[in-house]
TORPA-4810 file (N, C-alpha, C, O; in nm, 3 decimals):
<nodes>
NODE_1_7.178_-1.786_-10.822_7.074_-1.847_-10.758_7.174_-1.892_-10.640_7.118_-1.965_-10.558_X
NODE_2_7.332_-1.861_-10.607_7.357_-1.926_-10.475_7.353_-1.771_-10.389_7.348_-1.794_-10.268_X
NODE_3_7.354_-1.655_-10.414_7.312_-1.522_-10.330_7.223_-1.512_-10.333_7.194_-1.409_-10.273_X
NODE_4_7.078_-1.595_-10.398_6.972_-1.569_-10.347_6.941_-1.690_-10.236_6.866_-1.654_-10.145_X
NODE_5_6.984_-1.816_-10.230_7.030_-1.928_-10.130_7.040_-1.874_-10.006_6.971_-1.894_-9.907_X
NODE_6_7.174_-1.771_-10.028_7.251_-1.725_-9.927_7.111_-1.609_-9.851_7.067_-1.622_-9.737_X
NODE_7_7.085_-1.546_-9.912_7.002_-1.454_-9.842_6.882_-1.505_-9.782_6.830_-1.461_-9.679_X
NODE_8_6.853_-1.571_-9.831_6.733_-1.686_-9.820_6.755_-1.769_-9.625_6.681_-1.784_-9.528_X
NODE_9_6.940_-1.807_-9.668_6.917_-1.876_-9.554_6.962_-1.755_-9.398_6.962_-1.784_-9.279_X
NODE_10_6.985_-1.667_-9.444_7.010_-1.534_-9.345_6.879_-1.513_-9.307_6.851_-1.509_-9.187_X
NODE_11_6.812_-1.501_-9.375_6.670_-1.443_-9.329_6.587_-1.543_-9.268_6.491_-1.502_-9.204_X
NODE_12_6.611_-1.698_-9.278_6.562_-1.815_-9.177_6.625_-1.801_-9.091_6.574_-1.777_-8.981_X
NODE_13_6.732_-1.807_-9.105_6.856_-1.808_-8.963_6.800_-1.688_-8.829_6.789_-1.709_-8.709_X
NODE_14_6.774_-1.566_-8.904_6.740_-1.473_-8.803_6.585_-1.469_-8.773_6.561_-1.393_-8.680_X
NODE_15_6.504_-1.515_-8.812_6.364_-1.550_-8.793_6.410_-1.683_-8.684_6.371_-1.696_-8.568_X
NODE_16_6.454_-1.727_-8.721_6.463_-1.885_-8.579_6.495_-1.778_-8.455_6.431_-1.772_-8.350_X
NODE_17_6.616_-1.691_-8.495_6.688_-1.698_-8.378_6.593_-1.602_-8.285_6.615_-1.602_-8.164_X
NODE_18_6.479_-1.513_-8.344_6.383_-1.400_-8.294_6.296_-1.532_-8.244_6.297_-1.565_-8.125_X
NODE_19_6.218_-1.607_-8.348_6.131_-1.693_-8.286_6.160_-1.781_-8.128_6.073_-1.824_-8.052_X
NODE_20_6.295_-1.789_-8.113_6.340_-1.837_-7.997_6.326_-1.797_-7.843_6.328_-1.876_-7.749_X
NODE_21_6.310_-1.641_-7.836_6.289_-1.588_-7.764_6.135_-1.539_-7.718_6.102_-1.467_-7.623_X
NODE_22_6.030_-1.623_-7.848_5.925_-1.608_-7.834_5.847_-1.750_-7.775_5.883_-1.852_-7.835_X
NODE_23_5.755_-1.771_-7.676_5.683_-1.874_-7.663_5.547_-1.871_-7.645_5.505_-1.788_-7.564_X
NODE_24_5.455_-1.952_-7.711_5.300_-1.981_-7.720_5.244_-2.091_-7.692_5.291_-2.204_-7.679_X
NODE_25_5.090_-2.032_-7.678_4.999_-2.136_-7.706_4.882_-2.068_-7.734_4.835_-1.961_-7.695_X
NODE_26_4.836_-2.177_-7.833_4.688_-2.083_-7.886_4.578_-2.201_-7.810_4.461_-2.183_-7.844_X
NODE_27_4.593_-2.289_-7.737_4.479_-2.365_-7.670_4.530_-2.334_-7.508_4.571_-2.434_-7.451_X
NODE_28_4.531_-2.225_-7.439_4.531_-2.188_-7.310_4.361_-2.177_-7.215_4.258_-2.115_-7.243_X
NODE_29_4.391_-2.250_-7.120_4.263_-2.265_-7.060_4.244_-2.104_-6.993_4.330_-2.033_-6.941_X
NODE_30_4.119_-2.082_-7.012_4.067_-1.947_-6.893_3.966_-2.053_-6.860_3.930_-2.150_-6.928_X
NODE_31_3.919_-2.002_-6.707_3.748_-2.041_-6.666_3.741_-1.940_-6.595_3.837_-1.883_-6.543_X
NODE_32_3.571_-1.897_-6.584_3.567_-1.771_-6.499_3.438_-1.823_-6.393_3.370_-1.912_-6.443_X
NODE_33_3.418_-1.801_-6.325_3.292_-1.784_-6.192_3.236_-1.690_-6.136_3.306_-1.608_-6.077_X
NODE_34_3.109_-1.676_-6.139_3.038_-1.570_-6.084_2.885_-1.630_-6.017_2.771_-1.585_-6.026_X
NODE_35_2.942_-1.758_-5.945_2.838_-1.809_-5.843_2.802_-1.754_-5.752_2.890_-1.729_-5.670_X
NODE_36_2.657_-1.705_-5.719_2.641_-1.688_-5.542_2.625_-1.779_-5.520_2.635_-1.862_-5.610_X
NODE_37_2.589_-1.824_-5.379_2.545_-1.932_-5.323_2.401_-1.952_-5.328_2.328_-1.853_-5.337_X
NODE_38_2.345_-2.089_-5.323_2.193_-2.106_-5.386_2.136_-2.050_-5.500_2.029_-1.993_-5.516_X
NODE_39_2.213_-2.073_-5.563_2.158_-2.026_-5.741_2.240_-2.100_-5.791_2.329_-2.152_-5.725_X
NODE_40_2.223_-2.121_-5.937_2.285_-2.227_-6.075_2.425_-2.146_-6.030_2.445_-2.036_-5.980_X
NODE_41_2.501_-2.245_-6.067_2.648_-2.237_-6.086_2.640_-2.138_-6.277_2.586_-2.175_-6.381_X
NODE_42_2.720_-2.012_-6.248_2.747_-1.934_-6.322_2.937_-1.984_-6.335_3.036_-1.957_-6.266_X
NODE_43_2.917_-2.061_-6.446_3.053_-2.092_-6.473_3.078_-2.116_-6.581_2.986_-2.175_-6.638_X
NODE_44_3.222_-2.084_-6.680_3.251_-2.097_-6.789_3.395_-2.135_-6.819_3.497_-2.094_-6.763_X
NODE_45_3.383_-2.219_-6.916_3.548_-2.228_-6.929_3.563_-2.199_-7.106_3.462_-2.204_-7.177_X
NODE_46_3.732_-2.161_-7.177_3.759_-2.111_-7.234_3.891_-2.226_-7.276_3.984_-2.239_-7.196_X
NODE_47_3.888_-2.307_-7.410_4.006_-2.376_-7.421_4.098_-2.318_-7.495_4.220_-2.335_-7.503_X
NODE_48_4.017_-2.241_-7.552_4.128_-2.156_-7.685_4.164_-2.031_-7.682_4.142_-1.944_-7.766_X
NODE_49_4.227_-2.023_-7.567_4.277_-1.839_-7.508_4.435_-1.869_-7.608_4.475_-1.986_-7.600_X
NODE_50_4.491_-1.806_-7.666_4.613_-1.728_-7.660_4.699_-1.672_-7.606_4.666_-1.569_-7.549_X
NODE_51_4.856_-1.717_-7.599_4.876_-1.637_-7.484_5.063_-1.666_-7.543_5.120_-1.774_-7.555_X
NODE_52_5.114_-1.533_-7.569_5.234_-1.528_-7.630_5.317_-1.453_-7.491_5.259_-1.376_-7.415_X
NODE_53_5.483_-1.501_-7.477_5.565_-1.493_-7.386_5.684_-1.450_-7.453_5.725_-1.497_-7.558_X
NODE_54_5.749_-1.337_-7.373_5.884_-1.311_-7.467_5.969_-1.314_-7.342_5.960_-1.236_-7.247_X
NODE_55_6.056_-1.420_-7.357_6.159_-1.512_-7.278_6.257_-1.397_-7.222_6.310_-1.396_-7.111_X
NODE_56_6.263_-1.351_-7.269_6.391_-1.241_-7.278_6.367_-1.086_-7.204_6.446_-1.022_-7.135_X
NODE_57_6.223_-1.052_-7.246_6.195_-0.948_-7.152_6.049_-0.939_-7.029_6.006_-0.866_-6.939_X
NODE_58_6.018_-1.057_-7.094_5.888_-1.082_-6.964_5.778_-1.034_-7.003_5.681_-1.047_-6.928_X
NODE_59_5.760_-0.958_-7.142_5.631_-0.944_-7.176_5.540_-1.028_-7.216_5.560_-1.117_-7.299_X
NODE_60_5.424_-1.001_-7.155_5.322_-1.120_-7.195_5.236_-1.020_-7.276_5.234_-0.897_-7.264_X
NODE_61_5.166_-1.096_-7.358_5.023_-1.094_-7.418_4.915_-1.204_-7.450_4.929_-1.292_-7.535_X
NODE_62_4.779_-1.182_-7.348_4.687_-1.295_-7.439_4.586_-1.261_-7.481_4.551_-1.144_-7.463_X
NODE_63_4.516_-1.339_-7.543_4.369_-1.307_-7.600_4.279_-1.424_-7.603_4.311_-1.536_-7.641_X
NODE_64_4.150_-1.383_-7.556_3.987_-1.455_-7.531_3.902_-1.400_-7.644_3.864_-1.284_-7.665_X
NODE_65_3.879_-1.517_-7.715_3.727_-1.479_-7.796_3.642_-1.498_-7.666_3.663_-1.572_-7.570_X
NODE_66_3.535_-1.409_-7.692_3.454_-1.388_-7.590_3.321_-1.527_-7.624_3.254_-1.584_-7.538_X
NODE_67_3.319_-1.546_-7.747_3.235_-1.632_-7.767_3.287_-1.804_-7.777_3.218_-1.897_-7.820_X
NODE_68_3.407_-1.810_-7.732_3.483_-1.955_-7.706_3.450_-1.983_-7.517_3.512_-2.070_-7.455_X
NODE_69_3.347_-1.897_-7.450_3.345_-1.948_-7.351_3.248_-2.056_-7.361_3.153_-2.041_-7.439_X
NODE_70_3.258_-2.155_-7.298_3.163_-2.287_-7.287_3.106_-2.289_-7.120_3.160_-2.305_-7.011_X
NODE_71_2.942_-2.261_-7.177_2.888_-2.276_-7.030_2.826_-2.433_-7.008_2.843_-2.510_-7.103_X
NODE_72_2.759_-2.481_-6.895_2.669_-2.607_-6.925_2.531_-2.601_-6.938_2.460_-2.700_-6.916_X
NODE_73_2.473_-2.458_-6.984_2.341_-2.416_-6.973_2.375_-2.337_-7.153_2.442_-2.235_-7.173_X
NODE_74_2.312_-2.412_-7.245_2.330_-2.285_-7.356_2.225_-2.170_-7.350_2.245_-2.067_-7.415_X
NODE_75_2.141_-2.180_-7.290_2.082_-2.074_-7.214_2.152_-1.942_-7.173_2.141_-1.830_-7.224_X
NODE_76_2.241_-1.989_-7.048_2.306_-1.889_-6.989_2.420_-1.841_-7.101_2.441_-1.719_-7.106_X
NODE_77_2.474_-1.903_-7.166_2.561_-1.899_-7.287_2.529_-1.788_-7.379_2.592_-1.684_-7.399_X
NODE_78_2.414_-1.834_-7.436_2.369_-1.732_-7.505_2.301_-1.586_-7.412_2.323_-1.481_-7.472_X
NODE_79_2.239_-1.572_-7.306_2.212_-1.472_-7.262_2.365_-1.389_-7.231_2.374_-1.267_-7.242_X
NODE_80_2.480_-1.475_-7.192_2.636_-1.370_-7.155_2.686_-1.295_-7.281_2.740_-1.184_-7.279_X
NODE_81_2.658_-1.379_-7.405_2.734_-1.329_-7.517_2.609_-1.221_-7.588_2.639_-1.116_-7.643_X
NODE_82_2.493_-1.261_-7.577_2.424_-1.122_-7.611_2.408_-1.016_-7.526_2.434_-0.909_-7.581_X
NODE_83_2.367_-1.007_-7.389_2.293_-0.967_-7.314_2.384_-0.890_-7.233_2.366_-0.768_-7.230_X
NODE_84_2.513_-0.958_-7.140_2.601_-0.906_-7.080_2.712_-0.864_-7.134_2.749_-0.747_-7.126_X
NODE_85_2.790_-0.981_-7.209_2.959_-0.944_-7.277_2.944_-0.897_-7.378_3.050_-0.853_-7.422_X
NODE_86_2.818_-0.875_-7.471_2.780_-0.816_-7.593_2.873_-0.878_-7.683_2.929_-0.791_-7.749_X
NODE_87_2.915_-1.005_-7.715_3.044_-1.074_-7.818_3.038_-0.992_-7.928_3.137_-0.935_-7.974_X
NODE_88_2.869_-0.980_-7.995_2.922_-0.941_-8.105_3.024_-0.785_-8.116_3.122_-0.763_-8.187_X
NODE_89_2.972_-0.717_-8.040_3.028_-0.574_-8.032_3.155_-0.552_-7.952_3.224_-0.453_-7.978_X
NODE_90_3.197_-0.653_-7.840_3.323_-0.683_-7.797_3.375_-0.817_-7.792_3.369_-0.885_-7.691_X
NODE_91_3.440_-0.865_-7.930_3.415_-1.038_-7.922_3.512_-1.081_-7.839_3.490_-1.181_-7.772_X
NODE_92_3.690_-0.984_-7.823_3.728_-1.033_-7.730_3.831_-0.995_-7.629_3.899_-0.902_-7.672_X
NODE_93_3.857_-1.025_-7.537_3.961_-0.965_-7.432_4.060_-0.950_-7.445_4.115_-1.036_-7.512_X
NODE_94_4.137_-0.848_-7.399_4.317_-0.876_-7.453_4.364_-0.833_-7.284_4.310_-0.778_-7.188_X
NODE_95_4.501_-0.896_-7.319_4.591_-0.851_-7.223_4.716_-0.846_-7.244_4.782_-0.926_-7.311_X
NODE_96_4.761_-0.732_-7.176_4.944_-0.696_-7.225_4.973_-0.652_-7.104_4.904_-0.582_-7.030_X
NODE_97_5.119_-0.712_-7.078_5.199_-0.689_-6.928_5.331_-0.725_-6.942_5.376_-0.763_-7.050_X
NODE_98_5.387_-0.718_-6.860_5.475_-0.750_-6.828_5.509_-0.825_-6.630_5.457_-0.800_-6.520_X
NODE_99_5.643_-0.938_-6.687_5.638_-1.018_-6.558_5.728_-0.964_-6.488_5.816_-0.912_-6.558_X
NODE_100_5.745_-0.955_-6.362_5.860_-0.856_-6.282_5.936_-0.959_-6.257_5.892_-1.066_-6.213_X
NODE_101_6.083_-0.932_-6.288_6.207_-1.007_-6.225_6.176_-1.133_-6.336_6.188_-1.215_-6.245_X
NODE_102_6.158_-1.186_-6.409_6.117_-1.273_-6.470_6.238_-1.359_-6.546_6.236_-1.343_-6.668_X
NODE_103_6.293_-1.406_-6.520_6.413_-1.525_-6.589_6.416_-1.638_-6.645_6.452_-1.733_-6.576_X
NODE_104_6.390_-1.654_-6.743_6.365_-1.834_-6.738_6.489_-1.897_-6.754_6.491_-2.020_-6.757_X
NODE_105_6.574_-1.846_-6.763_6.672_-1.957_-6.696_6.688_-2.020_-6.567_6.766_-2.112_-6.544_X
NODE_106_6.609_-1.963_-6.483_6.585_-1.960_-6.344_6.456_-2.053_-6.321_6.445_-2.121_-6.220_X
NODE_107_6.368_-2.050_-6.415_6.222_-2.163_-6.417_6.312_-2.290_-6.370_6.434_-2.305_-6.370_X
NODE_108_6.218_-2.367_-6.334_6.244_-2.498_-6.255_6.126_-2.557_-6.263_6.034_-2.498_-6.320_X
NODE_109_6.106_-2.689_-6.206_5.980_-2.764_-6.231_5.915_-2.736_-6.120_5.792_-2.739_-6.122_X
NODE_110_5.978_-2.708_-6.013_5.901_-2.603_-5.872_5.844_-2.494_-5.949_5.898_-2.446_-6.049_X
NODE_111_5.703_-2.446_-5.887_5.631_-2.327_-5.958_5.693_-2.255_-5.830_5.728_-2.285_-5.716_X
NODE_112_5.686_-2.119_-5.927_5.774_-1.998_-5.871_5.669_-1.896_-5.917_5.605_-1.885_-6.022_X
NODE_113_5.672_-1.827_-5.807_5.565_-1.656_-5.776_5.668_-1.556_-5.826_5.786_-1.528_-5.806_X
NODE_114_5.569_-1.518_-5.899_5.625_-1.402_-5.995_5.453_-1.283_-5.986_5.337_-1.301_-5.949_X
NODE_115_5.524_-1.183_-6.037_5.410_-1.073_-6.029_5.385_-1.015_-6.178_5.493_-0.990_-6.231_X
NODE_116_5.259_-0.983_-6.271_5.226_-0.973_-6.353_5.196_-0.834_-6.370_5.178_-0.814_-6.250_X
NODE_117_5.177_-0.721_-6.421_5.155_-0.578_-6.413_5.120_-0.566_-6.536_5.216_-0.575_-6.613_X
NODE_118_4.993_-0.544_-6.599_4.949_-0.531_-6.663_4.787_-0.468_-6.764_4.709_-0.432_-6.676_X
NODE_119_4.742_-0.453_-6.860_4.628_-0.398_-6.894_4.544_-0.485_-6.950_4.577_-0.546_-7.052_X
NODE_120_4.418_-0.504_-6.888_4.318_-0.616_-6.964_4.181_-0.520_-6.964_4.129_-0.443_-6.882_X
NODE_121_4.150_-0.569_-7.110_4.084_-0.524_-7.220_3.947_-0.583_-7.241_3.934_-0.650_-7.344_X
NODE_122_3.828_-0.568_-7.152_3.704_-0.624_-7.175_3.605_-0.539_-7.154_3.605_-0.452_-7.067_X
NODE_123_3.503_-0.565_-7.243_3.370_-0.525_-7.313_3.389_-0.371_-7.323_3.310_-0.289_-7.276_X
NODE_124_3.515_-0.339_-7.398_3.547_-0.176_-7.447_3.583_-0.109_-7.305_3.548_0.007_-7.289_X
NODE_125_3.652_-0.175_-7.201_3.727_-0.056_-7.089_3.817_-0.145_-7.086_3.809_-0.266_-7.107_X
NODE_126_3.931_-0.057_-7.051_4.033_-0.135_-6.983_4.090_-0.061_-6.835_4.057_0.048_-6.786_X
NODE_127_4.181_-0.158_-6.788_4.203_-0.152_-6.622_4.332_-0.215_-6.625_4.353_-0.318_-6.689_X
NODE_128_4.422_-0.153_-6.553_4.563_-0.229_-6.496_4.501_-0.308_-6.376_4.405_-0.287_-6.302_X
NODE_129_4.564_-0.375_-6.383_4.565_-0.505_-6.324_4.713_-0.545_-6.269_4.812_-0.521_-6.338_X
NODE_130_4.723_-0.616_-6.126_4.852_-0.661_-6.076_4.841_-0.806_-6.037_4.821_-0.818_-5.917_X
NODE_131_4.847_-0.932_-6.111_4.847_-1.036_-6.072_4.940_-1.128_-5.997_5.060_-1.112_-6.020_X
NODE_132_4.900_-1.230_-5.901_5.005_-1.317_-5.907_5.038_-1.467_-5.972_4.958_-1.558_-5.948_X
NODE_133_5.125_-1.486_-6.033_5.076_-1.592_-6.133_5.215_-1.691_-6.084_5.327_-1.643_-6.064_X
NODE_134_5.175_-1.858_-6.067_5.296_-1.963_-6.005_5.326_-2.007_-6.189_5.245_-2.032_-6.279_X
NODE_135_5.493_-2.001_-6.189_5.519_-2.037_-6.331_5.663_-2.142_-6.315_5.756_-2.133_-6.235_X
NODE_136_5.641_-2.227_-6.407_5.736_-2.327_-6.392_5.740_-2.359_-6.556_5.674_-2.319_-6.653_X
NODE_137_5.875_-2.473_-6.532_5.940_-2.520_-6.691_5.960_-2.659_-6.640_6.014_-2.700_-6.537_X
NODE_138_5.883_-2.740_-6.769_5.958_-2.857_-6.772_6.006_-2.894_-6.917_5.929_-2.874_-7.011_X
NODE_139_6.109_-2.938_-6.935_6.144_-2.942_-7.076_6.135_-2.849_-7.193_6.215_-2.757_-7.209_X
NODE_140_6.024_-2.878_-7.285_6.002_-2.717_-7.367_5.931_-2.675_-7.355_5.906_-2.585_-7.435_X
NODE_141_5.828_-2.704_-7.234_5.720_-2.633_-7.193_5.711_-2.535_-7.057_5.789_-2.554_-6.964_X
NODE_142_5.634_-2.455_-7.055_5.666_-2.329_-6.949_5.508_-2.293_-6.968_5.439_-2.249_-7.059_X
NODE_143_5.477_-2.352_-6.784_5.333_-2.322_-6.728_5.317_-2.200_-6.668_5.408_-2.171_-6.590_X
NODE_144_5.227_-2.116_-6.681_5.167_-2.005_-6.628_5.005_-2.060_-6.563_4.906_-2.087_-6.631_X
NODE_145_5.015_-2.063_-6.447_4.880_-2.075_-6.359_4.832_-1.866_-6.287_4.907_-1.778_-6.247_X
NODE_146_4.725_-1.869_-6.299_4.697_-1.767_-6.216_4.595_-1.776_-6.160_4.543_-1.875_-6.211_X
NODE_147_4.495_-1.715_-6.049_4.399_-1.711_-6.045_4.380_-1.527_-5.966_4.472_-1.479_-5.900_X
NODE_148_4.271_-1.465_-5.986_4.235_-1.368_-5.955_4.106_-1.284_-5.989_4.053_-1.307_-6.098_X
NODE_149_4.048_-1.187_-5.907_3.891_-1.138_-5.915_3.905_-1.048_-6.052_4.011_-1.056_-6.113_X
NODE_150_3.816_-0.975_-6.095_3.792_-0.898_-6.203_3.587_-0.863_-6.164_3.484_-0.929_-6.174_X
NODE_151_3.626_-0.712_-6.114_3.465_-0.699_-6.064_3.389_-0.636_-6.214_3.437_-0.545_-6.281_X
NODE_152_3.264_-0.707_-6.244_3.200_-0.589_-6.377_3.176_-0.465_-6.362_3.168_-0.420_-6.477_X
NODE_153_3.162_-0.394_-6.299_3.151_-0.247_-6.273_3.276_-0.189_-6.340_3.275_-0.074_-6.383_X
NODE_154_3.378_-0.263_-6.349_3.514_-0.201_-6.349_3.481_-0.204_-6.512_3.509_-0.094_-6.559_X
NODE_155_3.428_-0.300_-6.617_3.418_-0.313_-6.712_3.297_-0.249_-6.786_3.288_-0.233_-6.908_X
NODE_156_3.184_-0.205_-6.669_3.055_-0.154_-6.751_2.986_-0.267_-6.823_2.962_-0.273_-6.943_X
NODE_157_2.958_-0.362_-6.723_2.878_-0.484_-6.744_2.763_-0.477_-6.676_2.771_-0.486_-6.553_X
NODE_158_2.640_-0.460_-6.736_2.550_-0.429_-6.642_2.467_-0.574_-6.634_2.433_-0.649_-6.726_X
NODE_159_2.450_-0.586_-6.512_2.374_-0.723_-6.481_2.225_-0.701_-6.431_2.213_-0.671_-6.313_X
NODE_160_2.119_-0.712_-6.502_2.011_-0.679_-6.469_1.976_-0.706_-6.361_2.034_-0.799_-6.304_X
NODE_161_1.858_-0.629_-6.287_1.822_-0.639_-6.150_1.727_-0.783_-6.111_1.714_-0.824_-5.995_X
NODE_162_1.663_-0.850_-6.236_1.597_-0.964_-6.186_1.713_-1.056_-6.173_1.692_-1.155_-6.104_X
NODE_163_1.860_-1.040_-6.238_1.954_-1.155_-6.213_2.061_-1.102_-6.120_2.166_-1.167_-6.118_X
NODE_164_2.052_-0.984_-6.033_2.148_-0.906_-5.996_2.226_-0.970_-5.857_2.341_-0.954_-5.816_X
NODE_165_2.094_-1.061_-5.794_2.093_-1.168_-5.685_2.179_-1.295_-5.691_2.234_-1.346_-5.593_X
NODE_166_2.183_-1.348_-5.835_2.247_-1.457_-5.885_2.348_-1.441_-5.934_2.398_-1.553_-5.936_X
NODE_167_2.411_-1.377_-5.975_2.492_-1.377_-6.028_2.630_-1.262_-5.963_2.590_-1.147_-5.974_X
NODE_168_2.729_-1.265_-5.921_2.801_-1.241_-5.823_2.912_-1.114_-5.937_2.968_-1.156_-6.038_X
NODE_169_2.920_-0.987_-5.899_2.989_-0.907_-5.950_3.133_-0.944_-5.960_3.192_-0.948_-6.068_X
NODE_170_3.186_-0.971_-5.852_3.326_-1.031_-5.841_3.336_-1.165_-5.926_3.274_-1.269_-5.909_X
NODE_171_3.412_-1.141_-6.002_3.422_-1.268_-6.097_3.547_-1.346_-6.085_3.635_-1.261_-6.073_X
NODE_172_3.599_-1.458_-6.082_3.655_-1.543_-6.037_3.721_-1.562_-6.155_3.648_-1.600_-6.247_X
NODE_173_3.873_-1.544_-6.187_3.946_-1.603_-6.311_4.051_-1.685_-6.247_4.109_-1.666_-6.139_X
NODE_174_4.064_-1.772_-6.327_4.171_-1.881_-6.306_4.209_-1.922_-6.450_4.123_-1.959_-6.531_X
NODE_175_4.360_-1.914_-6.484_4.395_-1.939_-6.607_4.531_-2.040_-6.588_4.594_-2.060_-6.484_X
NODE_176_4.557_-2.105_-6.744_4.669_-2.222_-6.681_4.708_-2.249_-6.856_4.640_-2.328_-6.923_X
NODE_177_4.811_-2.181_-6.907_4.872_-2.183_-7.025_5.006_-2.258_-6.997_5.082_-2.248_-6.900_X
NODE_178_5.015_-2.350_-7.129_5.140_-2.434_-7.181_5.216_-2.399_-7.257_5.222_-2.480_-7.350_X
NODE_179_5.309_-2.282_-7.273_5.331_-2.218_-7.390_5.491_-2.297_-7.453_5.564_-2.334_-7.362_X
NODE_180_5.528_-2.314_-7.551_5.587_-2.370_-7.603_5.702_-2.292_-7.696_5.781_-2.358_-7.764_X
</nodes>
């Protein structure tokens, strides 16, 4: 029995040591806007995005379920999921990348700019991207904020002619993650 307990403690300690290198959130926020002047706002927010950061290596990954994006208009949300992003066929957006020159020990409450390089997969297509993020740390929480632009053409998202002048192909994306 003592031997089994020792093995259990050893496994638990090794798991704890590994876990300390990784921080995460399951409630990150991603907002996108594809509005054009003089037309109805095309904006949605997802407050259930997950993000995992390896604080030792700077490797970062996030996933957002497409049906978790909420619009002001239920009809707009329905069109987004069924006609444009095809959420049943392509249920999630995935990003995998690395934060350049990342050193968690140098983070402070002051936001510092970092470049994140990686690949985003959306609507069945992958694209390499490089974005600037502001990262800070307060107590046990690491905050990552970024704003960038994606183009619907890069992901073969077709906008029907009837709405093509009402929705921008250049989509402004902002994210806010508080990782523990």
